[in-house]
N, C-alpha and C positions, 0 to 999 in steps of 0.2 A: 297522463298518469303512468302509462306503461313506460314512458321514457324515464320518468323519475325512478321507478322501481329498478330499471336497468342500471341506472347510475349508482343506486344504493347497493345493488348486488355487486357491481364491479368494485366499489369502494370497500365493501366488506371483504371481498376476495383479496384485494391488494393489501389491506391492513392486516388481515389474518394470516396470509400464506406467503406474502412477498411477491414482487414482480418477477415474472419468468426471466431467468438469466441474471437476476439481481444477486444480492448477498445471501449466501446460505446461513451466515451468522445470525440473521434476523428471522430465519424461517421458524414457523411454529409446528412443523411437521413432526413425524415420529421420532427422529433422532434427537431433536432439541425440545421435545415436548415437556420434559421435566426441568428444563433450564430456566429456573426462576431467578430473576435479577431485581435489583433495587435501584431506583433513580434518586435516592436520597444523597445529599452531599456528604462528603467524607466527614465533616464536622458532626453531622447527625449520627453517622455510623459510629464514630469514636465515642460520642456521648452515650450511645446505647450499649456498646460492646467493649469500650476501652478498659474499664476496671477488670472485667473477667479475663480479657485477653492478656493483660499485663500480669495478672495473678497466675495464669497458666504458664506464661513464659518464664516467670520466676521459679515456678515449681519444677519445670523441666530442667532449668540450669542447676537447681539444687539436687535433682534426682536422676537426671539422664546424662550419661557420659558423653554422648555425642553433642548435646546442647552445651554442656560445660566446656568441652573442647573447642566448639565453634566460637564462643564468646571470648575465650582466652586467646584464640588465634587472631580474632579481629582486633582485640586491644593491643596485642603484641605487635601486629603489623601496622596499625594506624598510628600508634603512639610510640611503642617501644620504650626506649630510654627517655623519651621526651622530645617535644618540638620546641626548640629554643630560639630566642631572638638574637639577631646579629645587627647591632646598631650601625647605620650607614653614615654617622657623623664623620666629617673629614678631619676633625681634630683628634689625633690618636690618644692623647691623655684624657680628654673628656670621654671619649668612647670607652677607654679602659675603666674609668671611674664608674660609668653607668653600668657596664657589664659586671664589674666586681660587686656593686651594690645589689644588682638584680640577683646574682648568684647567692649572695648572703640572704636575701629576702625569700628566695624560693624555699629554703628550709623552714621558714616560719609562716608560709602562706596559708596552710591548712588551719582553719579555726578549731578543728577537733584535735589537732596535733598528732595525727596518725601517719601522715605522709608529707611529701613536699609538693610543690606546684606541679611537677611532672607526674607525681602519683595521682594528683587530682585530675590531670588530663587522662590518665589511664582509666580512672573510675568513671569519668564523664563518657569516655568512649564505650565502656561497658553498659552504662545506663542508657545511652542513646540506642545501642544495639538491642537492649532489653525492651525498653518502653517507647523508643522513638524520640525521647527528649530528656533533658535534665536541667535543673536550675542552679545557678550559683549566685549567692547574695554577697555583696561587698559589706564587710563589717569593719568600719573605722575603729581604731583603738586609741587609747590615751597615751600620752608620752611616757607616763610612769609604768606602762606595761612592758617597757624594755625591748621593743621590737626595733629592728634597724630601719624599718619603714612602718609607721603605725596603720597597717592595713592587713586584713586577712579575708579569706574566702570561706563561705559556708555552703556546702553542697546540699541541695534539697531534691529528693526524688520526685518523680511525676505525681505520686499519690498525694503529695503535700498541697497541690493546687487542685481543688475539687472541680471535677468536670461538670457537676450539676449546679454550679453557681452561675445562674443566668438571671440578671436583675438590672435595675436602673439605680445608679448611685444618687446620693442626695444632690450632687452638683449637676445632674442631668446626663452624666456619662453612662454609656452602656457597658455592662459587665457580661462577657460571654465566656463561658467555660473557665471562670476564674480570672480572666484578663479584662482589665478596664480600658476602654477606648474613649478618646475624646470625639468631638463632633466631626473631625476630619479624618478619623480612622487611625490616629496615632495611639500607641500604647502608652498609657499614663501610670498604671499601677497594676500590681498583682495581688490577689486576695488569697493569701496562704493560710492554711490551717496552722495553729500553734503547735499541734502535736500530730504525729503520724496516725492516721485513722486505724491502722492495724497494730499499733504498738500499745499493748495493755500495760507495759511496765512503766510508761511515761505518766507521771502524776498530773500532767497538765489537764486543763479542761477540754473534754472531748467536744469537737465541733467549733471551738472558738476560732474566729477569723482575725487575722492581722493584715492591714493594707500596707503594702511596701511600694514606694515609688518605683517606676520602671527604670529610672536612672540608677537604682541600686541593685538591679537584678540583671543577670545574663541568662537568657533563655536559649539553650543549645538544642536545636531541633533539626532533623533531616526531613523536610517536607516532601511528600510524594505527590501532592495535588495542589493546584492553585487555590488560594484562599484558605488553606489549612491552618488551623489555630494550634492544635495540639498534635503530639507525636503518635506514630503508629509503630508498633513493635516489628522489628525485622523477622521475628519468629512467626508472624501472622500466617504466611503461606505454608509454614512447615509444622505447625503445632499438631495438626491431626496426624500426619504421617509419623512424626517423632513419637507421639504417644502410642499409636497402634503398633508401631514397630517394637517399641519397648515392651508392650504386652505380649507380642508374639515371641520375642526373645525370652521373656520370663517363662512362657509356656514351654518353649523348646528346652530350656534349662531344666525345668521340673521333669519333663519327659525323659531327658537324658539321665537325670538322677535316679528316677524310678527304674529305667532300663539297666542301669549299672548295678542295681541291687539284685542279688541272686535269689529271686522269689520263686518258691516252689509250692505246688499245690498237691495235696494228697487226696486221692479219690478212693473211698472205701465202699464196700457193699452196704446196702441198707441194713441198719441194725435191727435187732428184734424189738427194742424199745427206743424209738427215735427221740423220746423226751429225756432219756438218761444222759447224764453228762459224760463227756469223753474221758477215758482213763488217763490219757497222757497227751502231751504236745511234743511235736518233733522239732528240734533245734539242730541246725546243721553247723558244724565247726569245720574249719579247713582240714582236709585230709581225713575226715571221719568217714567210716563205713557204717551205714545204718541198715539194719535188717528190718524190713517191714513185715507186718502180719500177712498171712495168706489172704489173697484177694485185694490187697491195697496196691495202688498204682501212683507213681509220682510223675508229674509233668512240670516243666520249667516255664515260667512266664516269659514271653517274647514280645515286648511292645513293638509296635510298628516304627520303622526308622523313617526319618525325614527324606531319605534318598538324596538324589543329586540336585534337587531344586532349591535347597536351602541357601547355598552360596550365591547362585545367580539372582535369586529373589532379594537377598540382602543387598547385593551390589547395586542392582537397579533402583531399589528403594532409596538407598543412601545417595545415589546420584541425583535423584529428584530432590531430596532434602538439601544436598549441596547446592543445587541450582537455586532453590528457594531462599536459602540463607545468603547466597553470594560468597560462599567459602569453598575453595577448591577441595575436591574429594580427599586428596592426601592430607590436607590440613584438618579436615573434619574428622577423619577416621584414623590418622597416623598409619595408614596403609600405603607403604611404598612399593608394593609388589605389583600393583595393577597397571601402572603406566610406565612407558619407556621414557628416556631422557627428553626426546623431542616433544612428546605430548605434555610432559610435566613442565617443560620450559614455556610452552605456549600458554598453558593455564596460569602459570606464575606471572607471565607478562601481562595477561589480561587482568589478573587480580591486582597487580601493582598499579595498573592504570586506574582502576576503580578506587583503590586506597588513596592514591595521590589526589584524585579529584575530591574525595571526601575530606582529606586533610586540609586542603586549601579553601574549599567552599563552606565547610562546616566548622572544623576545629579551629583553624587559624582565624577565619573571618568572624566567627561568632564568639569564640572564647578568648583566644590568645590576644588579639588586637585590643579589645576593650580592657583586658586585665593589664596589658602593657601601658595603655594610656592612663588608667587610674593609678598604676604604680608610679609613673613618671610625675603626674600631677601631685600626688601625695608626697613623694620624695622631695620635690622642690619646695612645696609649702612647709614641710616639716624641717627643712634645712639639711636634709641628707645629701642633696646635690646642689652645687652652686653653678647654675647655668644662666649667664647674663642674657637678658632679653627674652626669657622663656615665654612670657605672655605674648610677645609680638611674633616670635618665631617658633611657636609650639609645634607646628607641623614639621618643621625641619628637625627639631630635636626628637620627635616621635618616629621619624623615618627609620625603618629597620626591615630586615628580611627574616623570615622564619625558616629554620633549617630542621627538617624532620630527621629522624634516625636514618642512617645510611642503610641501603639495601645490601644484603650479603651477595657476593658474587655467585652466579649460577655456574659459570665455567671460568674460574679466576684467571687462568692464563690467556684464554681467548678474549675475555671481556676487557682485561687490562690492555692487551695489545691493540684492540679495536679503539679503546679510548685514547691511547697514546697517538695512534694514527690520526684520529679526529683533531687532536690538539695541534699536531704538527702540520696538518693540512689547513688549519685555520677555521675549522668547522665549529669549534667550541674553545672556550678559554680555560685556563687552569683554574681561574676563580669559579667558573661554572662547575667544572669537574669536582672541585673540592667541596663546593656547596652541596652538590648532589650526594655527597657522602656524609653530610651533616656537620661539616666543620667550617670555620671561618678562615678564608684564604690568608688574610693578614696575619692571623695568629699562627697558622701553619708556616708561612714564610718566615716569621720571626723565629719560630722554633728551629727551622732548617738553618737559618743564618747563625743562630747560637751554636748549633751542633757543628757547623763548618768551622766556626772560629775556635771551638774547643778542640776539634780534630787537628787544625793547623798548629795550635799551641802544643799539643801532645805528639805531633808528628804522625797522626793517624789519618787514614782515609778508607772508609768502608764502602765506597761506591764501586760499582762494577766497572772494570776497565772498559773503555770505549763508550761508556754511558754518556748521554748528552749532558748529564749533570756533573761529569767529571771536571774538576777545577784544577788549576796548577798546583802541583805538590809543594811540600814545604821546602824542597831544595831548589825549586824553580825561581829564577830571579824575578819573574813576573808575579810571583805570589804576593799577595798583600801582607803587610806586617800585622800580625795578630795583636801586637801591643800598641799599634797606632790608634789614635782616637778617630772616630768617624765624624767628619764634619757635619753630617746630616743627622747624627743621633740627637734625640730629644733629651733635654735635661729633665729628669723626673720632678725636680723641685721648682721648675719654671711653670708659671701659670700661663696656659696658652691664651692666645688672643681670642677675644670674643668672636662669635659667629657674626659675619657681616649680614646686615639686613639686605634682602633682595631689592 
């Protein structure tokens, strides 16, 4: 019995206070006594806190300057002018036809008609930053609608898919947080609300649900944990500090306003009749000399100053908010005085790595590629593109690379020189360098060739003497004849040969 009690005592000690020399993080002693945690899965936490967290994040973006600047910075750096496709078809004419039709369709892609496809990308980036997710629904259109490709996209915010919808469908599928899964765990449908739950101007029926097949929905989400179904706002770790800092700033602004007022207080001897009204009120005007009655004394209000702690406190708090949001301090605050060039460059490089990873793993993979595939399928079925053997070689026709907006130079001269050295050393190709700037190498080469031909025709040459791109001048006997036809040029009226099946 004594042995059993000894084991119980040791077990209680190990479970309550940790093994000596073990992890302090699990200790229940004084320093971590108030550290209460939850072992609930992220899906349960989102179901309980998601709506309130999203509402607070949206409130901050509408009312807090730092929050508004952070989300605009994120959208501008992740999407910018847009992440565009570059078809890798080997047939130039077919590739040009696809790219031309795509460019025309992007202007008609938005079902609301407020922006183009690249504007939808920017809105999607904002929504994912705000609520951790966004939905896009494919909306097929009729031929009489007059679209170049009968297809549009409708953007639906996170609130349109109710988190509290957990049930079993009539076909036996499980519905979790508005998403319907089949028996092997594949998404088969989304149960959307017909109207936004917070939009009282919409005359639709409140709470009415519509089931949309999963094949017609794109769910753009940046998951943070395994098994996560719905999104988590990027503002989650910064909401408390943003709100409290905003309150502190408001209090400081009011204090400064009061301090700037020339407030004076007149102290008089006790009157004979304290209940009698005062005979007059003193109002001070600029330059006025006021004579007081005998016995009266004037003092000027002097509110306490914040001293030298305000600026360091603001800076450190904003650094914590910057780290929580994943936005560099300079981008969050537009404060360029705090960091030197080297520190700013290091933070910019780190930020660009994060942005690049997000672009390819979230925006391109989840949104751009499905939209491109549906665009191509619809364009072929509607007769907008004539691609022989598309049903058999669909993957070949869909092959493309996605080019994000180019990064601006940090140090233009040094960066350009370093890239030229890499190309000349064979460490990277011109195609790769041009793609990193968001352009198509074939299109750039065609534009350069057209410029060279025009220069030769006009007797001009704007290239720097000694440049590797320097070509024979117009008087050089080795210079090509500008009027001669190129035997390799493609006839725009010639239908290219069909793609050969592998």
